[in-house]
C-alpha positions as CSV (number, residue, x, y, z in Angstrom):
1,M,24.4,6.4,0.9
2,G,22.2,4.1,3.4
3,M,20.8,1.1,2.5
4,S,16.8,1.7,1.6
5,G,14.2,-0.6,3.6
6,G,12.3,-0.9,0.3
7,P,9.0,1.3,-0.4
8,R,6.5,1.6,2.5
9,V,2.7,2.6,2.2
10,V,1.1,4.3,4.9
11,V,-3.1,5.0,5.1
12,V,-3.2,8.5,6.1
13,D,-6.3,9.1,8.5
14,G,-6.2,13.0,8.6
15,D,-3.2,13.7,11.0
16,Q,-2.5,9.9,11.6
17,A,-0.6,7.5,9.6
18,H,-1.1,3.7,10.2
19,D,1.6,1.3,9.3
20,V,-0.4,-1.3,8.0
21,F,0.6,-2.9,5.3
22,E,3.7,-5.0,4.3
23,V,4.7,-4.2,0.4
24,L,6.2,-6.9,-1.5
25,G,6.5,-4.7,-4.7
26,I,4.9,-1.8,-6.5
27,T,4.7,-1.9,-10.6
28,D,2.9,0.0,-13.1
29,G,0.6,1.6,-10.5
30,V,-0.5,-1.2,-8.4
31,A,1.1,-1.9,-4.8
32,R,1.0,-5.9,-3.9
33,V,1.0,-5.5,-0.3
34,R,-0.1,-7.6,2.8
35,S,-2.1,-6.4,5.7
36,P,-3.6,-7.8,8.7
37,L,-6.7,-6.0,7.8
38,M,-9.1,-6.7,5.5
39,F,-10.7,-4.1,3.2
40,E,-13.4,-3.7,0.9
41,I,-12.9,-4.4,-3.0
42,G,-13.1,-1.0,-4.2
43,E,-12.2,0.5,-1.5
44,E,-10.4,3.8,-1.6
45,L,-7.5,4.8,1.0
46,T,-5.4,7.9,1.1
47,V,-1.7,6.5,1.4
48,R,1.6,8.1,1.5
49,V,3.9,6.1,-0.5
50,E,7.3,6.2,0.1
51,R,10.2,4.8,-2.2
52,D,13.6,6.0,-3.2
53,G,13.6,8.8,-0.8
54,T,10.8,10.3,-2.3
55,T,7.3,10.6,-0.2
56,T,4.2,10.8,-2.2
57,E,0.7,11.3,-0.9
58,M,-1.7,9.3,-3.2
59,V,-5.2,7.6,-3.5
60,A,-4.8,3.9,-3.2
61,R,-8.4,1.9,-4.8
62,V,-8.7,-1.6,-3.5
63,R,-8.6,-3.8,-6.5
64,A,-8.0,-7.3,-5.6
65,H,-7.1,-10.1,-3.3
66,I,-5.4,-13.2,-4.5
67,G,-4.1,-16.1,-2.7
68,L,-4.9,-17.9,0.0
69,P,-6.5,-16.5,2.9
70,D,-3.5,-17.1,5.3
71,A,-1.2,-15.8,2.6
72,R,-3.9,-13.2,1.2
73,I,-2.4,-10.3,-1.1
74,T,-3.9,-7.1,-1.7
75,E,-3.6,-5.0,-5.1
76,L,-3.8,-1.4,-4.7
77,E,-4.2,1.0,-7.6
78,L,-2.2,4.0,-7.1
79,S,-3.4,7.3,-8.5
80,A,-1.8,10.9,-7.6
């Protein structure tokens, strides 16, 4: 078995995928991520969540931004 690189959350835009998130963790349907991009609170994104060898397409709603501006963490609420 290979080493897992941890979960990934990739934004899906039509037939393109954009790897713009550094995933800090996914717990109880909420992904905590860092991104150079600033998303609006309430914005919904189509994402592909890759973890434990499984890929699932989901909707991620931007729930909150926490932390200082130079170390901002974005919370994404995930739903199938």
